[in-house]
PyMOL Python script that loads the backbone (N, CA, C, O; Angstrom):
from pymol import cmd

cmd.read_pdbstr("""\
ATOM      1  N   UNK A   1      77.385  89.113 117.975  1.00  0.00           N
ATOM      2  CA  UNK A   1      77.370  89.196 116.535  1.00  0.00           C
ATOM      3  C   UNK A   1      77.975  90.532 116.131  1.00  0.00           C
ATOM      4  O   UNK A   1      77.592  91.582 116.646  1.00  0.00           O
ATOM      5  N   UNK A   2      78.924  90.480 115.201  1.00  0.00           N
ATOM      6  CA  UNK A   2      79.587  91.688 114.728  1.00  0.00           C
ATOM      7  C   UNK A   2      79.322  91.857 113.229  1.00  0.00           C
ATOM      8  O   UNK A   2      79.929  91.179 112.399  1.00  0.00           O
ATOM      9  N   UNK A   3      78.418  92.760 112.902  1.00  0.00           N
ATOM     10  CA  UNK A   3      78.073  93.028 111.508  1.00  0.00           C
ATOM     11  C   UNK A   3      79.012  94.100 110.977  1.00  0.00           C
ATOM     12  O   UNK A   3      79.114  95.191 111.538  1.00  0.00           O
ATOM     13  N   UNK A   4      79.690  93.775 109.894  1.00  0.00           N
ATOM     14  CA  UNK A   4      80.587  94.762 109.305  1.00  0.00           C
ATOM     15  C   UNK A   4      80.300  94.887 107.812  1.00  0.00           C
ATOM     16  O   UNK A   4      80.389  93.901 107.081  1.00  0.00           O
ATOM     17  N   UNK A   5      79.955  96.101 107.351  1.00  0.00           N
ATOM     18  CA  UNK A   5      79.731  96.281 105.915  1.00  0.00           C
ATOM     19  C   UNK A   5      81.064  96.317 105.168  1.00  0.00           C
ATOM     20  O   UNK A   5      82.008  96.992 105.581  1.00  0.00           O
ATOM     21  N   UNK A   6      81.118  95.584 104.072  1.00  0.00           N
ATOM     22  CA  UNK A   6      82.318  95.513 103.259  1.00  0.00           C
ATOM     23  C   UNK A   6      81.914  95.687 101.799  1.00  0.00           C
ATOM     24  O   UNK A   6      80.910  95.131 101.355  1.00  0.00           O
ATOM     25  N   UNK A   7      82.700  96.459 101.059  1.00  0.00           N
ATOM     26  CA  UNK A   7      82.425  96.668  99.642  1.00  0.00           C
ATOM     27  C   UNK A   7      83.400  95.842  98.814  1.00  0.00           C
ATOM     28  O   UNK A   7      84.614  95.883  99.016  1.00  0.00           O
ATOM     29  N   UNK A   8      82.832  95.089  97.874  1.00  0.00           N
ATOM     30  CA  UNK A   8      83.623  94.232  96.997  1.00  0.00           C
ATOM     31  C   UNK A   8      83.397  94.624  95.543  1.00  0.00           C
ATOM     32  O   UNK A   8      82.273  94.959  95.168  1.00  0.00           O
ATOM     33  N   UNK A   9      84.442  94.591  94.712  1.00  0.00           N
ATOM     34  CA  UNK A   9      84.226  94.695  93.271  1.00  0.00           C
ATOM     35  C   UNK A   9      83.462  93.451  92.803  1.00  0.00           C
ATOM     36  O   UNK A   9      83.623  92.368  93.366  1.00  0.00           O
ATOM     37  N   UNK A  10      82.647  93.614  91.787  1.00  0.00           N
ATOM     38  CA  UNK A  10      81.897  92.475  91.259  1.00  0.00           C
ATOM     39  C   UNK A  10      81.877  92.556  89.745  1.00  0.00           C
ATOM     40  O   UNK A  10      81.760  93.642  89.175  1.00  0.00           O
ATOM     41  N   UNK A  11      81.990  91.408  89.094  1.00  0.00           N
ATOM     42  CA  UNK A  11      82.002  91.344  87.633  1.00  0.00           C
ATOM     43  C   UNK A  11      80.771  90.585  87.150  1.00  0.00           C
ATOM     44  O   UNK A  11      80.318  89.632  87.783  1.00  0.00           O
ATOM     45  N   UNK A  12      80.247  91.029  86.020  1.00  0.00           N
ATOM     46  CA  UNK A  12      79.125  90.327  85.407  1.00  0.00           C
ATOM     47  C   UNK A  12      77.795  91.037  85.527  1.00  0.00           C
ATOM     48  O   UNK A  12      76.768  90.492  85.123  1.00  0.00           O
ATOM     49  N   UNK A  13      77.788  92.249  86.078  1.00  0.00           N
ATOM     50  CA  UNK A  13      76.546  93.009  86.202  1.00  0.00           C
ATOM     51  C   UNK A  13      76.263  93.680  84.857  1.00  0.00           C
ATOM     52  O   UNK A  13      77.068  94.472  84.367  1.00  0.00           O
ATOM     53  N   UNK A  14      75.114  93.356  84.266  1.00  0.00           N
ATOM     54  CA  UNK A  14      74.766  93.924  82.967  1.00  0.00           C
ATOM     55  C   UNK A  14      73.505  94.779  83.008  1.00  0.00           C
ATOM     56  O   UNK A  14      73.281  95.600  82.119  1.00  0.00           O
ATOM     57  N   UNK A  15      72.677  94.587  84.043  1.00  0.00           N
ATOM     58  CA  UNK A  15      71.396  95.298  84.071  1.00  0.00           C
ATOM     59  C   UNK A  15      70.869  95.354  85.510  1.00  0.00           C
ATOM     60  O   UNK A  15      71.472  94.805  86.432  1.00  0.00           O
ATOM     61  N   UNK A  16      69.736  96.027  85.672  1.00  0.00           N
ATOM     62  CA  UNK A  16      69.116  96.100  86.998  1.00  0.00           C
ATOM     63  C   UNK A  16      68.679  94.734  87.488  1.00  0.00           C
ATOM     64  O   UNK A  16      68.686  94.471  88.690  1.00  0.00           O
ATOM     65  N   UNK A  17      68.300  93.864  86.567  1.00  0.00           N
ATOM     66  CA  UNK A  17      67.920  92.505  86.951  1.00  0.00           C
ATOM     67  C   UNK A  17      69.084  91.761  87.580  1.00  0.00           C
ATOM     68  O   UNK A  17      68.915  91.038  88.562  1.00  0.00           O
ATOM     69  N   UNK A  18      70.273  91.944  87.004  1.00  0.00           N
ATOM     70  CA  UNK A  18      71.482  91.330  87.576  1.00  0.00           C
ATOM     71  C   UNK A  18      71.706  91.842  88.995  1.00  0.00           C
ATOM     72  O   UNK A  18      71.957  91.069  89.919  1.00  0.00           O
ATOM     73  N   UNK A  19      71.610  93.162  89.147  1.00  0.00           N
ATOM     74  CA  UNK A  19      71.831  93.773  90.456  1.00  0.00           C
ATOM     75  C   UNK A  19      70.848  93.218  91.480  1.00  0.00           C
ATOM     76  O   UNK A  19      71.231  92.894  92.604  1.00  0.00           O
ATOM     77  N   UNK A  20      69.587  93.109  91.092  1.00  0.00           N
ATOM     78  CA  UNK A  20      68.563  92.592  91.999  1.00  0.00           C
ATOM     79  C   UNK A  20      68.861  91.136  92.378  1.00  0.00           C
ATOM     80  O   UNK A  20      68.761  90.766  93.547  1.00  0.00           O
ATOM     81  N   UNK A  21      69.222  90.321  91.398  1.00  0.00           N
ATOM     82  CA  UNK A  21      69.529  88.912  91.666  1.00  0.00           C
ATOM     83  C   UNK A  21      70.710  88.784  92.622  1.00  0.00           C
ATOM     84  O   UNK A  21      70.680  87.964  93.540  1.00  0.00           O
ATOM     85  N   UNK A  22      71.742  89.585  92.414  1.00  0.00           N
ATOM     86  CA  UNK A  22      72.910  89.553  93.296  1.00  0.00           C
ATOM     87  C   UNK A  22      72.513  89.925  94.723  1.00  0.00           C
ATOM     88  O   UNK A  22      72.899  89.248  95.675  1.00  0.00           O
ATOM     89  N   UNK A  23      71.746  91.001  94.868  1.00  0.00           N
ATOM     90  CA  UNK A  23      71.326  91.439  96.200  1.00  0.00           C
ATOM     91  C   UNK A  23      70.493  90.368  96.893  1.00  0.00           C
ATOM     92  O   UNK A  23      70.733  90.054  98.059  1.00  0.00           O
ATOM     93  N   UNK A  24      69.526  89.811  96.192  1.00  0.00           N
ATOM     94  CA  UNK A  24      68.648  88.809  96.805  1.00  0.00           C
ATOM     95  C   UNK A  24      69.411  87.527  97.139  1.00  0.00           C
ATOM     96  O   UNK A  24      69.173  86.918  98.182  1.00  0.00           O
ATOM     97  N   UNK A  25      70.315  87.121  96.269  1.00  0.00           N
ATOM     98  CA  UNK A  25      71.120  85.916  96.525  1.00  0.00           C
ATOM     99  C   UNK A  25      71.965  86.097  97.778  1.00  0.00           C
ATOM    100  O   UNK A  25      72.044  85.199  98.616  1.00  0.00           O
ATOM    101  N   UNK A  26      72.594  87.255  97.903  1.00  0.00           N
ATOM    102  CA  UNK A  26      73.427  87.494  99.077  1.00  0.00           C
ATOM    103  C   UNK A  26      72.595  87.585 100.347  1.00  0.00           C
ATOM    104  O   UNK A  26      72.999  87.063 101.386  1.00  0.00           O
ATOM    105  N   UNK A  27      71.441  88.240 100.281  1.00  0.00           N
ATOM    106  CA  UNK A  27      70.592  88.395 101.471  1.00  0.00           C
ATOM    107  C   UNK A  27      70.099  87.065 102.018  1.00  0.00           C
ATOM    108  O   UNK A  27      69.758  86.966 103.197  1.00  0.00           O
ATOM    109  N   UNK A  28      70.058  86.037 101.169  1.00  0.00           N
ATOM    110  CA  UNK A  28      69.604  84.712 101.601  1.00  0.00           C
ATOM    111  C   UNK A  28      70.685  83.941 102.355  1.00  0.00           C
ATOM    112  O   UNK A  28      70.405  82.898 102.946  1.00  0.00           O
ATOM    113  N   UNK A  29      71.913  84.449 102.337  1.00  0.00           N
ATOM    114  CA  UNK A  29      73.021  83.724 102.955  1.00  0.00           C
ATOM    115  C   UNK A  29      73.056  83.950 104.464  1.00  0.00           C
ATOM    116  O   UNK A  29      72.696  85.024 104.945  1.00  0.00           O
ATOM    117  N   UNK A  30      73.491  82.929 105.208  1.00  0.00           N
ATOM    118  CA  UNK A  30      73.565  83.057 106.665  1.00  0.00           C
ATOM    119  C   UNK A  30      74.450  84.224 107.077  1.00  0.00           C
ATOM    120  O   UNK A  30      75.555  84.389 106.559  1.00  0.00           O
ATOM    121  N   UNK A  31      73.963  85.026 108.003  1.00  0.00           N
ATOM    122  CA  UNK A  31      74.744  86.125 108.550  1.00  0.00           C
ATOM    123  C   UNK A  31      74.683  87.419 107.761  1.00  0.00           C
ATOM    124  O   UNK A  31      75.176  88.443 108.233  1.00  0.00           O
ATOM    125  N   UNK A  32      74.085  87.405 106.557  1.00  0.00           N
ATOM    126  CA  UNK A  32      74.023  88.618 105.737  1.00  0.00           C
ATOM    127  C   UNK A  32      72.780  89.411 106.115  1.00  0.00           C
ATOM    128  O   UNK A  32      71.664  88.894 106.055  1.00  0.00           O
ATOM    129  N   UNK A  33      72.975  90.669 106.506  1.00  0.00           N
ATOM    130  CA  UNK A  33      71.830  91.498 106.883  1.00  0.00           C
ATOM    131  C   UNK A  33      71.415  92.442 105.764  1.00  0.00           C
ATOM    132  O   UNK A  33      70.257  92.856 105.706  1.00  0.00           O
ATOM    133  N   UNK A  34      72.354  92.793 104.864  1.00  0.00           N
ATOM    134  CA  UNK A  34      71.988  93.636 103.729  1.00  0.00           C
ATOM    135  C   UNK A  34      73.014  93.487 102.618  1.00  0.00           C
ATOM    136  O   UNK A  34      74.161  93.100 102.842  1.00  0.00           O
ATOM    137  N   UNK A  35      72.560  93.810 101.408  1.00  0.00           N
ATOM    138  CA  UNK A  35      73.438  93.804 100.238  1.00  0.00           C
ATOM    139  C   UNK A  35      72.914  94.862  99.279  1.00  0.00           C
ATOM    140  O   UNK A  35      71.718  94.907  98.992  1.00  0.00           O
ATOM    141  N   UNK A  36      73.813  95.717  98.780  1.00  0.00           N
ATOM    142  CA  UNK A  36      73.420  96.785  97.864  1.00  0.00           C
ATOM    143  C   UNK A  36      74.438  96.897  96.739  1.00  0.00           C
ATOM    144  O   UNK A  36      75.621  97.137  96.979  1.00  0.00           O
ATOM    145  N   UNK A  37      73.962  96.720  95.504  1.00  0.00           N
ATOM    146  CA  UNK A  37      74.818  96.820  94.325  1.00  0.00           C
ATOM    147  C   UNK A  37      74.875  98.266  93.861  1.00  0.00           C
ATOM    148  O   UNK A  37      73.863  98.966  93.850  1.00  0.00           O
ATOM    149  N   UNK A  38      76.073  98.707  93.478  1.00  0.00           N
ATOM    150  CA  UNK A  38      76.266 100.000  92.827  1.00  0.00           C
ATOM    151  C   UNK A  38      76.718  99.674  91.404  1.00  0.00           C
ATOM    152  O   UNK A  38      77.886  99.361  91.174  1.00  0.00           O
ATOM    153  N   UNK A  39      75.781  99.750  90.447  1.00  0.00           N
ATOM    154  CA  UNK A  39      76.097  99.391  89.066  1.00  0.00           C
ATOM    155  C   UNK A  39      77.137 100.313  88.454  1.00  0.00           C
ATOM    156  O   UNK A  39      77.980  99.857  87.681  1.00  0.00           O
ATOM    157  N   UNK A  40      77.099 101.591  88.779  1.00  0.00           N
ATOM    158  CA  UNK A  40      78.046 102.552  88.206  1.00  0.00           C
ATOM    159  C   UNK A  40      79.481 102.225  88.595  1.00  0.00           C
ATOM    160  O   UNK A  40      80.404 102.416  87.804  1.00  0.00           O
ATOM    161  N   UNK A  41      79.664 101.734  89.807  1.00  0.00           N
ATOM    162  CA  UNK A  41      81.002 101.419  90.305  1.00  0.00           C
ATOM    163  C   UNK A  41      81.340  99.934  90.172  1.00  0.00           C
ATOM    164  O   UNK A  41      82.469  99.531  90.450  1.00  0.00           O
ATOM    165  N   UNK A  42      80.366  99.112  89.748  1.00  0.00           N
ATOM    166  CA  UNK A  42      80.543  97.655  89.688  1.00  0.00           C
ATOM    167  C   UNK A  42      81.015  97.100  91.024  1.00  0.00           C
ATOM    168  O   UNK A  42      81.995  96.359  91.104  1.00  0.00           O
ATOM    169  N   UNK A  43      80.277  97.485  92.084  1.00  0.00           N
ATOM    170  CA  UNK A  43      80.584  97.002  93.429  1.00  0.00           C
ATOM    171  C   UNK A  43      79.307  96.542  94.118  1.00  0.00           C
ATOM    172  O   UNK A  43      78.197  96.868  93.697  1.00  0.00           O
ATOM    173  N   UNK A  44      79.496  95.782  95.179  1.00  0.00           N
ATOM    174  CA  UNK A  44      78.386  95.416  96.050  1.00  0.00           C
ATOM    175  C   UNK A  44      78.868  95.607  97.488  1.00  0.00           C
ATOM    176  O   UNK A  44      79.959  95.170  97.852  1.00  0.00           O
ATOM    177  N   UNK A  45      78.042  96.265  98.291  1.00  0.00           N
ATOM    178  CA  UNK A  45      78.347  96.443  99.707  1.00  0.00           C
ATOM    179  C   UNK A  45      77.478  95.471 100.484  1.00  0.00           C
ATOM    180  O   UNK A  45      76.250  95.501 100.398  1.00  0.00           O
ATOM    181  N   UNK A  46      78.135  94.613 101.238  1.00  0.00           N
ATOM    182  CA  UNK A  46      77.451  93.552 101.980  1.00  0.00           C
ATOM    183  C   UNK A  46      77.722  93.737 103.467  1.00  0.00           C
ATOM    184  O   UNK A  46      78.875  93.834 103.888  1.00  0.00           O
ATOM    185  N   UNK A  47      76.657  93.784 104.256  1.00  0.00           N
ATOM    186  CA  UNK A  47      76.798  93.799 105.716  1.00  0.00           C
ATOM    187  C   UNK A  47      76.558  92.374 106.188  1.00  0.00           C
ATOM    188  O   UNK A  47      75.473  91.818 106.016  1.00  0.00           O
ATOM    189  N   UNK A  48      77.587  91.797 106.783  1.00  0.00           N
ATOM    190  CA  UNK A  48      77.465  90.401 107.205  1.00  0.00           C
ATOM    191  C   UNK A  48      78.214  90.143 108.500  1.00  0.00           C
ATOM    192  O   UNK A  48      79.143  90.864 108.862  1.00  0.00           O
ATOM    193  N   UNK A  49      77.788  89.104 109.179  1.00  0.00           N
ATOM    194  CA  UNK A  49      78.412  88.668 110.419  1.00  0.00           C
ATOM    195  C   UNK A  49      79.575  87.756 110.049  1.00  0.00           C
ATOM    196  O   UNK A  49      79.371  86.677 109.492  1.00  0.00           O
ATOM    197  N   UNK A  50      80.783  88.185 110.354  1.00  0.00           N
ATOM    198  CA  UNK A  50      81.977  87.420 109.998  1.00  0.00           C
ATOM    199  C   UNK A  50      82.043  86.072 110.720  1.00  0.00           C
ATOM    200  O   UNK A  50      82.822  85.203 110.330  1.00  0.00           O
ATOM    201  N   UNK A  51      81.233  85.890 111.770  1.00  0.00           N
ATOM    202  CA  UNK A  51      81.175  84.601 112.461  1.00  0.00           C
ATOM    203  C   UNK A  51      80.281  83.606 111.721  1.00  0.00           C
ATOM    204  O   UNK A  51      80.401  82.395 111.909  1.00  0.00           O
ATOM    205  N   UNK A  52      79.383  84.126 110.876  1.00  0.00           N
ATOM    206  CA  UNK A  52      78.418  83.264 110.188  1.00  0.00           C
ATOM    207  C   UNK A  52      78.740  83.048 108.716  1.00  0.00           C
ATOM    208  O   UNK A  52      78.252  82.095 108.108  1.00  0.00           O
ATOM    209  N   UNK A  53      79.553  83.918 108.140  1.00  0.00           N
ATOM    210  CA  UNK A  53      79.872  83.806 106.718  1.00  0.00           C
ATOM    211  C   UNK A  53      81.239  84.414 106.451  1.00  0.00           C
ATOM    212  O   UNK A  53      81.802  85.115 107.292  1.00  0.00           O
ATOM    213  N   UNK A  54      81.760  84.130 105.265  1.00  0.00           N
ATOM    214  CA  UNK A  54      83.058  84.677 104.868  1.00  0.00           C
ATOM    215  C   UNK A  54      82.943  85.244 103.454  1.00  0.00           C
ATOM    216  O   UNK A  54      82.042  84.867 102.704  1.00  0.00           O
ATOM    217  N   UNK A  55      83.845  86.141 103.091  1.00  0.00           N
ATOM    218  CA  UNK A  55      83.825  86.639 101.716  1.00  0.00           C
ATOM    219  C   UNK A  55      83.943  85.516 100.686  1.00  0.00           C
ATOM    220  O   UNK A  55      83.301  85.572  99.637  1.00  0.00           O
ATOM    221  N   UNK A  56      84.748  84.509 100.970  1.00  0.00           N
ATOM    222  CA  UNK A  56      84.900  83.403 100.020  1.00  0.00           C
ATOM    223  C   UNK A  56      83.593  82.620  99.865  1.00  0.00           C
ATOM    224  O   UNK A  56      83.264  82.178  98.764  1.00  0.00           O
ATOM    225  N   UNK A  57      82.854  82.448 100.953  1.00  0.00           N
ATOM    226  CA  UNK A  57      81.560  81.752 100.870  1.00  0.00           C
ATOM    227  C   UNK A  57      80.585  82.563 100.020  1.00  0.00           C
ATOM    228  O   UNK A  57      79.840  82.002  99.216  1.00  0.00           O
ATOM    229  N   UNK A  58      80.594  83.873 100.197  1.00  0.00           N
ATOM    230  CA  UNK A  58      79.727  84.734  99.391  1.00  0.00           C
ATOM    231  C   UNK A  58      80.138  84.673  97.924  1.00  0.00           C
ATOM    232  O   UNK A  58      79.284  84.651  97.038  1.00  0.00           O
ATOM    233  N   UNK A  59      81.443  84.647  97.666  1.00  0.00           N
ATOM    234  CA  UNK A  59      81.942  84.568  96.290  1.00  0.00           C
ATOM    235  C   UNK A  59      81.513  83.265  95.631  1.00  0.00           C
ATOM    236  O   UNK A  59      81.158  83.260  94.452  1.00  0.00           O
ATOM    237  N   UNK A  60      81.541  82.155  96.377  1.00  0.00           N
ATOM    238  CA  UNK A  60      81.122  80.864  95.818  1.00  0.00           C
ATOM    239  C   UNK A  60      79.650  80.877  95.427  1.00  0.00           C
ATOM    240  O   UNK A  60      79.279  80.366  94.370  1.00  0.00           O
ATOM    241  N   UNK A  61      78.819  81.459  96.276  1.00  0.00           N
ATOM    242  CA  UNK A  61      77.381  81.527  95.994  1.00  0.00           C
ATOM    243  C   UNK A  61      77.120  82.346  94.737  1.00  0.00           C
ATOM    244  O   UNK A  61      76.306  81.965  93.896  1.00  0.00           O
ATOM    245  N   UNK A  62      77.815  83.472  94.615  1.00  0.00           N
ATOM    246  CA  UNK A  62      77.611  84.316  93.434  1.00  0.00           C
ATOM    247  C   UNK A  62      78.202  83.683  92.180  1.00  0.00           C
ATOM    248  O   UNK A  62      77.667  83.867  91.086  1.00  0.00           O
ATOM    249  N   UNK A  63      79.293  82.943  92.321  1.00  0.00           N
ATOM    250  CA  UNK A  63      79.869  82.262  91.163  1.00  0.00           C
ATOM    251  C   UNK A  63      78.879  81.248  90.597  1.00  0.00           C
ATOM    252  O   UNK A  63      78.786  81.075  89.382  1.00  0.00           O
ATOM    253  N   UNK A  64      78.144  80.583  91.478  1.00  0.00           N
ATOM    254  CA  UNK A  64      77.131  79.626  91.029  1.00  0.00           C
ATOM    255  C   UNK A  64      76.007  80.319  90.262  1.00  0.00           C
ATOM    256  O   UNK A  64      75.335  79.701  89.436  1.00  0.00           O
ATOM    257  N   UNK A  65      75.808  81.613  90.544  1.00  0.00           N
ATOM    258  CA  UNK A  65      74.763  82.389  89.853  1.00  0.00           C
ATOM    259  C   UNK A  65      75.321  83.109  88.620  1.00  0.00           C
ATOM    260  O   UNK A  65      74.573  83.780  87.909  1.00  0.00           O
ATOM    261  N   UNK A  66      76.627  82.975  88.361  1.00  0.00           N
ATOM    262  CA  UNK A  66      77.214  83.553  87.162  1.00  0.00           C
ATOM    263  C   UNK A  66      77.898  84.896  87.342  1.00  0.00           C
ATOM    264  O   UNK A  66      78.150  85.598  86.362  1.00  0.00           O
ATOM    265  N   UNK A  67      78.201  85.262  88.574  1.00  0.00           N
ATOM    266  CA  UNK A  67      78.852  86.551  88.853  1.00  0.00           C
ATOM    267  C   UNK A  67      80.156  86.303  89.602  1.00  0.00           C
ATOM    268  O   UNK A  67      80.315  85.284  90.275  1.00  0.00           O
ATOM    269  N   UNK A  68      81.078  87.238  89.479  1.00  0.00           N
ATOM    270  CA  UNK A  68      82.355  87.098  90.167  1.00  0.00           C
ATOM    271  C   UNK A  68      82.510  88.190  91.224  1.00  0.00           C
ATOM    272  O   UNK A  68      82.644  89.371  90.905  1.00  0.00           O
ATOM    273  N   UNK A  69      82.487  87.771  92.477  1.00  0.00           N
ATOM    274  CA  UNK A  69      82.771  88.658  93.593  1.00  0.00           C
ATOM    275  C   UNK A  69      84.285  88.641  93.777  1.00  0.00           C
ATOM    276  O   UNK A  69      84.866  87.588  94.040  1.00  0.00           O
ATOM    277  N   UNK A  70      84.920  89.789  93.641  1.00  0.00           N
ATOM    278  CA  UNK A  70      86.383  89.858  93.711  1.00  0.00           C
ATOM    279  C   UNK A  70      86.790  90.015  95.170  1.00  0.00           C
ATOM    280  O   UNK A  70      86.560  91.050  95.795  1.00  0.00           O
ATOM    281  N   UNK A  71      87.404  88.953  95.692  1.00  0.00           N
ATOM    282  CA  UNK A  71      87.874  88.944  97.074  1.00  0.00           C
ATOM    283  C   UNK A  71      89.387  89.047  97.034  1.00  0.00           C
ATOM    284  O   UNK A  71      90.061  88.188  96.467  1.00  0.00           O
ATOM    285  N   UNK A  72      89.917  90.099  97.639  1.00  0.00           N
ATOM    286  CA  UNK A  72      91.370  90.323  97.591  1.00  0.00           C
ATOM    287  C   UNK A  72      92.022  89.892  98.877  1.00  0.00           C
ATOM    288  O   UNK A  72      93.240  90.006  99.020  1.00  0.00           O
TER     289      UNK A  72
END
""", "prot")
cmd.dss("prot")
cmd.show_as("cartoon", "prot")
cmd.util.cbc("prot")
cmd.orient("prot")
């Protein structure tokens, strides 16, 4: 298992509640070991196993919750 932390821009964060929901939603995904939102920078740093999940899969999960994870 290769865990690699990656920081993504994210859109739709309006409050601490949003940040908490994003972190908890990501942590529930297969292969994700941690997620931390930086509201000031509008980013989220996610440590995940690239064998178990992909940035696009994480983006789809967050889109369903009303947030946009920007995957370049």
